[in-house]
C-alpha positions in Angstrom: -135.6 59.8 -126.7 -139.7 60.5 -126.6 -139.6 62.4 -123.2 -138.1 65.8 -122.4 -136.6 66.9 -119.3 -138.8 68.9 -118.7 -141.3 66.9 -118.9 -139.1 64.9 -116.3 -138.8 68.1 -113.5 -142.9 67.8 -114.3 -143.2 64.9 -113.7 -140.8 64.9 -110.2 -142.3 68.4 -109.0 -145.9 66.7 -109.3 -148.2 65.6 -106.5 -147.5 61.9 -107.3 -143.9 62.1 -107.9 -144.0 64.2 -104.2 -145.9 61.4 -102.9 -143.0 58.6 -104.5 -140.6 59.6 -103.1 -141.6 59.9 -100.0 -142.5 56.0 -100.6 -139.3 55.7 -102.0 -137.2 56.6 -98.9 -138.8 54.1 -96.7 -138.8 51.6 -99.3 -142.1 51.4 -100.3 -141.7 51.0 -104.0 -141.0 49.3 -106.4 -141.1 49.1 -110.4 -141.2 47.2 -113.3 -142.9 44.4 -111.7 -143.0 41.6 -113.7 -145.9 39.6 -113.2 -148.2 36.8 -114.4 -151.9 35.5 -113.4 -154.9 33.5 -114.8 -157.8 35.3 -116.0 -161.0 33.8 -116.7 -159.1 30.7 -117.6 -156.8 33.2 -119.6 -152.7 33.6 -118.9 -152.3 37.7 -118.4 -149.2 38.7 -118.3 -147.3 42.1 -118.5 -145.4 44.2 -116.6 -146.5 47.3 -114.0 -144.5 50.1 -114.7 -144.6 51.5 -110.8 -146.5 51.0 -107.4 -146.2 51.8 -104.2 -147.9 51.3 -100.2 -149.3 53.8 -98.8 -151.2 53.2 -95.4 -150.7 49.4 -95.9 -152.9 49.7 -99.4 -151.6 50.3 -103.5 -151.3 52.8 -105.3 -150.6 51.7 -108.8 -149.0 54.6 -111.0 -148.2 53.6 -115.1 -146.1 55.5 -117.1 -147.8 57.0 -120.4 -146.2 58.9 -123.5 -149.2 59.5 -125.9 -149.4 62.5 -128.0 -153.4 63.2 -126.8 -155.4 66.5 -126.9 -154.6 68.6 -124.3 -157.4 68.6 -121.3 -160.3 66.6 -120.8 -160.6 64.9 -124.0 -156.8 63.9 -123.9 -157.2 62.9 -120.1 -160.8 60.5 -120.9 -158.9 59.2 -124.5 -155.7 58.1 -122.0 -158.7 56.7 -120.0 -160.2 54.6 -122.7 -157.1 53.3 -123.9 -155.8 52.5 -120.7 -158.7 51.2 -118.0 -159.0 47.6 -119.0 -155.3 47.2 -118.3 -154.9 48.9 -115.1 -157.1 46.8 -113.8 -155.6 43.4 -114.8 -152.8 45.2 -113.5 -154.5 46.1 -110.1 -156.0 42.2 -109.9 -152.1 40.4 -109.7 -151.3 42.9 -107.4 -153.3 41.8 -105.1 -153.0 38.6 -106.4 -149.2 39.1 -105.5 -149.0 40.8 -102.2 -152.7 39.9 -100.7 -153.3 43.7 -100.5 -156.1 46.3 -101.8 -155.7 48.6 -104.2 -156.9 51.7 -103.3 -155.6 54.4 -106.7 -155.2 54.0 -110.0 -152.9 56.5 -111.6 -152.2 57.2 -115.3 -149.8 60.1 -115.2 -149.5 61.7 -118.9 -146.0 63.4 -119.5 -147.5 64.8 -122.9 -150.5 66.4 -120.7 -148.0 66.9 -117.4 -150.4 65.4 -115.0 -151.8 62.9 -113.4 -155.6 61.1 -114.6 -157.1 59.1 -111.4 -158.7 56.0 -112.3 -162.4 54.8 -111.0 
């Protein structure tokens, strides 16, 4: 309910949306992937929104609907809120797949754009 059809259309036409469509065509997309792994003697669990395989490496995509300020301030806020979460997701994917994670991306529906993390 919090996502508008226009926002989905914007996502589908974005560069990451196009990349996902290409990967989907050859079966290289996994959605809502649950995981559990041990990190620093603690169990970590979650559900990864989407990851895809490109050039035998993983591209991790996490969707966010948070309302944030427009521009760099909003981007930085999302990075601050979610970079650790995506780091855990990347660790889980390496353990699950044995593949390297080459990109971690937040797609913000509020901003209508992708934010690449280091």
